[in-house]
C-alpha positions as CSV (number, residue, x, y, z in Angstrom):
1,X,-18.5,16.9,-8.2
2,X,-20.1,19.1,-5.5
3,X,-22.1,22.0,-6.5
4,X,-20.6,21.9,-10.0
5,X,-16.9,21.8,-8.9
6,X,-14.5,19.3,-9.6
7,X,-13.1,18.3,-6.0
8,X,-9.8,16.8,-7.4
9,X,-8.8,20.3,-8.2
10,X,-8.5,21.4,-4.5
11,X,-5.8,24.0,-4.2
12,X,-2.9,23.5,-1.7
13,X,-2.2,27.3,-1.6
14,X,-3.9,29.0,1.3
15,X,-5.5,32.1,-0.7
16,X,-6.5,29.7,-3.6
17,X,-8.2,27.3,-1.1
18,X,-10.2,30.3,0.5
19,X,-11.2,31.2,-2.9
20,X,-12.2,27.6,-3.7
21,X,-14.4,27.4,-0.7
22,X,-16.1,30.9,-1.7
23,X,-17.4,29.2,-4.8
24,X,-20.1,27.4,-2.4
25,X,-22.6,30.3,-2.0
26,X,-21.0,32.6,-4.5
27,X,-23.2,35.4,-5.7
28,X,-23.0,37.4,-9.0
29,X,-21.9,40.5,-7.2
30,X,-18.9,38.9,-5.6
31,X,-20.3,38.2,-2.1
32,X,-20.8,34.7,-0.4
33,X,-24.2,33.7,1.1
34,X,-24.1,30.3,3.0
35,X,-26.6,30.2,5.8
36,X,-26.8,27.3,8.1
37,X,-28.3,24.2,6.5
38,X,-28.7,25.8,3.1
39,X,-27.6,23.9,0.0
40,X,-24.5,25.9,-0.3
41,X,-23.8,25.1,3.5
42,X,-24.1,21.5,2.9
43,X,-21.9,21.5,-0.2
44,X,-19.3,23.5,1.6
45,X,-19.2,20.9,4.5
46,X,-19.2,18.0,2.0
47,X,-16.4,19.6,0.0
48,X,-14.2,20.0,3.2
49,X,-14.9,16.5,4.3
50,X,-13.7,15.3,0.9
51,X,-10.6,17.4,1.4
52,X,-10.1,16.0,4.9
53,X,-10.4,12.4,3.7
54,X,-7.9,13.1,1.0
55,X,-5.4,14.2,3.6
56,X,-6.2,11.2,5.9
57,X,-7.9,13.0,8.7
58,X,-10.7,10.8,9.6
59,X,-13.5,13.3,9.0
60,X,-16.9,13.1,10.9
61,X,-20.0,15.1,11.6
62,X,-21.6,15.6,15.2
63,X,-25.3,15.5,15.2
64,X,-25.7,19.4,15.0
65,X,-23.7,19.3,11.8
66,X,-20.1,20.5,13.1
67,X,-17.5,18.7,10.7
68,X,-14.2,17.4,12.5
69,X,-11.1,16.2,10.8
70,X,-8.5,14.2,13.3
71,X,-4.9,13.9,13.3
72,X,-4.6,11.2,15.7
73,X,-1.8,10.8,18.5
74,X,-0.8,7.0,19.1
75,X,-2.1,7.4,22.6
76,X,-5.9,6.8,22.4
77,X,-6.7,8.7,25.6
78,X,-4.6,11.9,24.8
79,X,-6.7,15.1,24.9
80,X,-7.5,17.1,21.8
81,X,-6.1,20.3,20.5
82,X,-9.0,21.8,18.5
83,X,-8.5,24.5,15.8
84,X,-11.0,26.0,13.5
85,X,-13.7,28.6,12.8
86,X,-17.3,28.8,11.3
87,X,-18.4,27.7,7.6
88,X,-21.4,29.8,7.6
89,X,-21.7,33.6,6.4
90,X,-23.9,36.3,6.5
91,X,-26.0,37.5,3.4
92,X,-23.6,38.7,0.8
93,X,-20.7,38.4,3.2
94,X,-16.8,38.2,2.5
95,X,-15.0,34.9,1.7
96,X,-12.4,35.2,4.7
97,X,-14.7,35.5,7.7
98,X,-14.6,32.1,9.3
99,X,-13.3,30.2,6.3
100,X,-9.9,31.4,6.7
101,X,-9.6,29.8,10.3
102,X,-10.7,26.6,8.7
103,X,-8.6,26.6,5.6
104,X,-5.6,27.5,7.7
105,X,-6.3,24.7,10.2
106,X,-6.5,22.1,7.5
107,X,-3.2,23.2,5.9
108,X,-1.6,23.5,9.2
109,X,-2.4,19.9,10.2
110,X,-1.4,18.8,6.6
111,X,1.9,20.6,7.2
112,X,2.5,19.2,10.6
113,X,1.8,15.6,9.5
114,X,4.2,15.6,6.5
115,X,6.9,17.2,8.7
116,X,6.5,15.8,12.1
117,X,4.4,12.8,11.8
118,X,2.3,11.6,14.7
119,X,1.4,14.0,17.4
120,X,1.6,13.6,21.2
121,X,-1.9,14.9,21.3
122,X,-4.7,14.5,19.0
123,X,-5.3,17.6,16.8
124,X,-8.7,18.1,15.2
125,X,-9.7,20.8,12.9
126,X,-13.4,21.8,13.0
127,X,-15.7,23.5,10.5
128,X,-18.1,24.9,12.9
129,X,-21.7,24.7,11.6
130,X,-22.8,28.3,12.6
131,X,-21.7,31.5,14.3
132,X,-23.4,34.4,12.4
133,X,-27.0,34.1,13.5
134,X,-28.1,35.1,9.8
135,X,-30.8,32.3,9.4
136,X,-31.9,31.7,12.9
137,X,-32.2,34.1,15.8
138,X,-29.5,32.5,17.8
139,X,-25.7,32.7,17.3
140,X,-22.9,30.3,17.8
141,X,-24.9,27.1,17.7
142,X,-22.2,24.9,16.7
143,X,-19.7,26.0,19.5
144,X,-22.5,26.3,21.8
145,X,-23.4,22.6,21.5
146,X,-19.7,21.5,21.7
147,X,-19.4,23.3,24.9
148,X,-22.7,22.5,26.6
149,X,-23.8,26.2,26.3
150,X,-26.7,25.0,24.5
151,X,-28.8,21.9,24.4
152,X,-30.8,20.6,21.4
153,X,-34.0,22.1,23.2
154,X,-32.5,25.4,22.8
155,X,-33.6,25.1,19.2
156,X,-36.9,23.3,19.7
157,X,-39.6,25.1,17.7
158,X,-36.9,27.9,16.6
159,X,-38.0,29.3,13.4
160,X,-35.7,31.0,10.7
161,X,-36.1,34.3,9.1
162,X,-37.3,32.1,6.0
163,X,-40.2,30.6,8.1
164,X,-38.4,27.1,8.2
165,X,-38.0,25.6,11.6
166,X,-34.4,24.4,12.8
167,X,-35.5,20.9,12.8
168,X,-36.8,20.9,9.3
169,X,-33.7,22.6,8.0
170,X,-31.5,19.9,9.7
171,X,-33.4,17.2,8.1
172,X,-33.1,19.0,4.6
173,X,-29.4,19.1,5.1
174,X,-29.2,15.5,5.8
175,X,-28.8,15.6,9.4
176,X,-30.9,14.5,12.4
177,X,-33.1,13.2,13.8
178,X,-33.5,16.5,15.8
179,X,-33.9,14.7,19.1
180,X,-30.9,12.3,19.0
181,X,-28.4,12.3,21.9
182,X,-25.8,15.0,22.1
183,X,-22.9,14.5,24.2
184,X,-20.7,17.5,25.6
185,X,-17.1,17.2,24.7
186,X,-15.0,16.3,27.5
187,X,-11.7,15.6,25.9
188,X,-10.9,19.1,24.4
189,X,-7.9,20.5,26.1
190,X,-7.5,23.8,24.0
191,X,-9.2,25.7,21.2
192,X,-7.5,27.8,18.8
193,X,-9.1,30.2,16.6
194,X,-7.4,32.3,13.8
195,X,-9.6,35.1,12.2
196,X,-9.6,38.1,10.3
197,X,-9.8,41.2,12.4
198,X,-13.0,42.5,10.8
199,X,-11.7,46.1,11.9
200,X,-9.0,48.8,11.1
201,X,-6.7,48.3,14.1
202,X,-3.9,46.2,12.9
203,X,-3.9,47.8,9.4
204,X,-3.6,51.3,11.2
205,X,-1.0,50.2,13.5
206,X,0.9,48.3,10.8
207,X,0.9,45.1,12.9
208,X,0.6,41.7,11.3
209,X,-1.0,39.7,14.4
210,X,-3.5,40.8,16.7
211,X,-3.6,38.8,20.2
212,X,-6.9,39.0,21.6
213,X,-7.1,39.5,25.3
214,X,-10.9,40.0,25.9
215,X,-13.8,39.6,23.6
216,X,-15.8,42.6,24.9
217,X,-19.2,42.5,26.5
218,X,-22.5,43.6,24.9
219,X,-25.7,45.0,25.9
220,X,-28.6,45.8,23.3
221,X,-31.8,48.0,24.0
222,X,-34.9,48.6,22.2
223,X,-36.1,52.1,23.3
224,X,-39.7,53.3,22.7
225,X,-40.5,56.9,22.9
226,X,-44.2,57.9,22.9
227,X,-45.6,61.3,22.5
228,X,-48.7,62.5,20.5
229,X,-49.4,62.8,16.9
230,X,-50.9,65.9,15.6
231,X,-50.9,68.3,12.5
232,X,-47.6,69.7,11.5
233,X,-48.9,73.0,10.6
234,X,-51.5,73.9,13.2
235,X,-49.6,72.7,16.6
236,X,-47.5,75.3,18.0
237,X,-43.9,74.3,19.1
238,X,-44.5,74.8,22.7
239,X,-47.6,72.5,22.7
240,X,-46.0,69.6,20.9
241,X,-45.1,66.1,22.4
242,X,-42.8,65.3,19.4
243,X,-41.5,61.8,19.8
244,X,-38.8,62.4,17.1
245,X,-37.5,65.5,19.1
246,X,-37.3,63.3,22.2
247,X,-35.5,60.4,20.3
248,X,-33.1,63.0,18.7
249,X,-32.2,64.5,22.0
250,X,-31.6,61.0,23.7
251,X,-29.3,59.9,21.0
252,X,-27.4,63.0,21.1
253,X,-27.2,62.4,25.1
254,X,-26.0,59.0,24.5
255,X,-23.2,59.8,22.2
256,X,-22.1,62.7,24.6
257,X,-21.9,60.2,27.5
258,X,-19.4,58.0,25.5
259,X,-16.8,60.8,25.7
260,X,-16.7,60.3,29.6
261,X,-15.2,56.8,29.2
262,X,-12.0,55.2,27.6
263,X,-11.7,54.6,23.8
264,X,-12.6,51.2,24.0
265,X,-16.5,51.8,24.8
266,X,-18.5,52.0,21.7
267,X,-22.3,52.7,21.3
268,X,-24.4,52.5,18.1
269,X,-27.9,53.3,17.2
270,X,-28.4,51.2,14.1
271,X,-32.2,51.1,13.9
272,X,-34.9,53.8,14.0
273,X,-38.7,53.6,13.4
274,X,-40.8,56.4,13.3
275,X,-44.7,56.4,13.5
276,X,-46.7,57.4,11.6
277,X,-43.8,58.5,9.3
278,X,-45.5,60.9,7.4
279,X,-44.2,64.2,6.3
280,X,-46.8,66.6,7.7
281,X,-47.7,64.8,10.9
282,X,-45.8,65.0,14.4
283,X,-44.5,61.8,15.2
284,X,-46.1,60.0,18.1
285,X,-43.8,57.2,18.4
286,X,-40.1,56.3,17.9
287,X,-38.5,53.1,18.3
288,X,-34.7,52.8,18.3
289,X,-31.8,50.4,19.0
290,X,-28.8,51.1,21.2
291,X,-25.9,48.8,21.1
292,X,-23.1,49.3,23.6
293,X,-19.8,47.3,24.0
294,X,-16.7,47.3,26.3
295,X,-14.2,44.8,27.8
296,X,-15.2,45.6,31.4
297,X,-18.4,44.5,32.8
298,X,-18.5,47.3,35.4
299,X,-18.0,50.0,32.9
300,X,-20.4,48.8,30.5
301,X,-23.1,48.4,33.3
302,X,-22.3,52.1,34.4
303,X,-22.7,53.5,31.0
304,X,-26.0,52.1,30.2
305,X,-27.3,52.9,33.7
306,X,-26.1,56.5,32.9
307,X,-27.7,56.8,29.5
308,X,-31.2,55.1,30.6
309,X,-31.4,57.3,33.5
310,X,-30.7,60.5,30.9
311,X,-33.6,59.2,28.5
312,X,-36.0,59.2,31.6
313,X,-35.1,62.6,32.5
314,X,-35.3,64.0,28.9
315,X,-38.7,62.3,28.5
316,X,-39.9,63.9,31.9
317,X,-38.9,67.3,30.6
318,X,-40.5,67.1,27.2
319,X,-43.9,65.5,28.4
320,X,-43.1,62.1,26.7
321,X,-43.0,58.5,27.9
322,X,-39.9,56.4,27.2
323,X,-39.7,52.5,27.8
324,X,-36.2,50.7,27.5
325,X,-36.1,47.0,27.2
326,X,-32.9,45.1,27.3
327,X,-33.0,42.5,24.5
328,X,-29.5,41.0,24.3
329,X,-26.6,40.6,26.7
330,X,-23.2,39.1,26.4
331,X,-20.6,39.2,29.2
332,X,-17.1,40.1,28.4
333,X,-14.8,36.8,28.0
334,X,-11.1,36.8,28.6
335,X,-8.9,34.4,26.6
336,X,-6.3,32.4,28.2
337,X,-3.2,34.4,29.3
338,X,-0.6,31.3,28.8
339,X,-1.8,30.9,25.3
340,X,-1.6,34.6,24.7
341,X,1.9,34.4,25.9
342,X,2.8,31.6,23.5
343,X,1.5,33.3,20.5
344,X,3.4,36.5,21.6
345,X,6.6,34.5,21.9
346,X,6.3,33.1,18.6
347,X,5.7,36.3,17.2
348,X,8.8,38.0,18.9
349,X,11.0,35.0,18.0
350,X,10.1,35.4,14.3
351,X,10.2,39.2,14.2
352,X,6.3,39.3,13.6
353,X,4.8,42.9,14.7
354,X,1.8,42.1,17.0
355,X,-0.5,43.9,19.2
356,X,-2.4,42.9,22.1
357,X,-6.0,44.0,21.7
358,X,-9.7,43.5,22.4
359,X,-12.3,41.9,19.9
360,X,-15.4,44.3,19.4
361,X,-17.2,41.3,17.5
362,X,-18.2,38.1,18.9
363,X,-16.6,34.9,17.8
364,X,-16.9,31.2,18.6
365,X,-13.8,31.6,20.9
366,X,-16.2,33.3,23.3
367,X,-18.3,30.2,23.9
368,X,-15.0,28.0,24.2
369,X,-13.2,30.3,26.6
370,X,-15.3,29.2,29.6
371,X,-15.1,25.6,28.6
372,X,-11.3,25.2,27.9
373,X,-8.1,27.1,27.6
374,X,-8.7,29.1,24.6
375,X,-6.8,31.7,22.2
376,X,-8.0,34.1,19.4
377,X,-5.6,36.0,17.2
378,X,-6.2,38.1,14.1
379,X,-4.6,39.0,10.9
380,X,-5.4,42.5,9.3
381,X,-8.4,43.2,7.3
382,X,-7.7,45.7,4.4
383,X,-9.6,48.9,5.2
384,X,-11.3,47.2,8.2
385,X,-14.1,45.9,6.1
386,X,-15.9,42.8,6.8
387,X,-19.3,41.3,6.2
388,X,-19.3,42.6,2.7
389,X,-18.1,41.4,-0.8
390,X,-15.3,43.8,-0.3
391,X,-13.8,42.0,2.6
392,X,-10.1,41.5,2.0
393,X,-6.8,40.4,3.5
394,X,-3.4,40.3,1.6
395,X,-2.0,36.8,0.9
396,X,1.2,37.8,2.9
397,X,-0.9,38.6,6.0
398,X,-2.7,35.3,5.5
399,X,0.5,33.4,5.3
400,X,2.0,35.1,8.4
401,X,-1.3,34.1,10.5
402,X,-1.0,30.6,9.1
403,X,2.8,30.3,10.1
404,X,1.9,31.4,13.7
405,X,-0.9,28.9,13.9
406,X,1.3,26.2,12.7
407,X,3.7,27.0,15.5
408,X,1.2,27.2,18.1
409,X,-0.1,23.7,17.2
410,X,3.4,22.2,17.0
411,X,4.3,23.6,20.3
412,X,0.9,22.3,22.0
413,X,0.6,19.0,20.2
414,X,4.2,17.8,19.4
415,X,6.5,19.3,22.3
């Protein structure tokens, strides 16, 4: 028994297994909350470990909490084909995000072992400990440690949004000690990630598989507009230094600039704070966020420079002051072209409609791509909804993705 669930009843069907895993961290409203090193996270990893053991996959944890299950080759020094995704969730997230890639990987290894026996290359399925950044202000810690993008020092002194340090959370989850050596994996030949799309493209285009060419680059800014607070009734419009008016003009300019670029450029103002935030006082200060994403580094840079220059011009014209601080940056990452071609050939051979696309969301594949040949492919998300209890993908689409994954693994590990 783990978390009140009888583990002997682990289902073999893909959709049922995804539902089974969602019981760890299940909320009354239907969502799943499973942040890194929490009790539901630990229970989910232990349940997956038990399942791997039952299937004979020799499961083991690394020091950070990534869980691996290996289907071994007879050749001890053969390279590793790694497949999987992340087990953590955002608060009140859906049951498919991350979990689908893990469950599909486990069932694919089970099928290959039963049908073809021992592979020529080792195959490992990984349940990556964290990708979402929903507990600590750092994302993809699992894949970051495997690939050497992070070291254990990257987490030293890091406090979660609940006030608990990364080190203490690790210890509470039964991992650690915090400073034990971590060796970057040198045996991984390929990384494969199967994921739900988390967007509407595949559904709208009626495609079953999305083959990702690039995970887009991202820049995020914190913009502060300063004016002068004053009485809303006694200050004539011509004498005002209204921070809200300035911020609104800047945001309108931001969205107008998007039209000058291609459809892959997206930008979002998701946060806005007004001070003093009183109905009868002219705002003296506004802080808002800008998130911009595009698969081309040069286009993203050009767009950001353009709107920042525009913000300065507006501030000067209105007698305001504007400060722009870049607080986050991720460079575009390209997936391996040969692996994309393998997925394309499998889809073509099986008459599966596919679409070559970019990913507007970040994934663990983003950390693996500079480290080893990496491929990321999607199945549709119903209504494009994700990070929500309403997240859903049809059983048929789940199965299609699973069969493509199985054939990719067979090609890479057996042929």
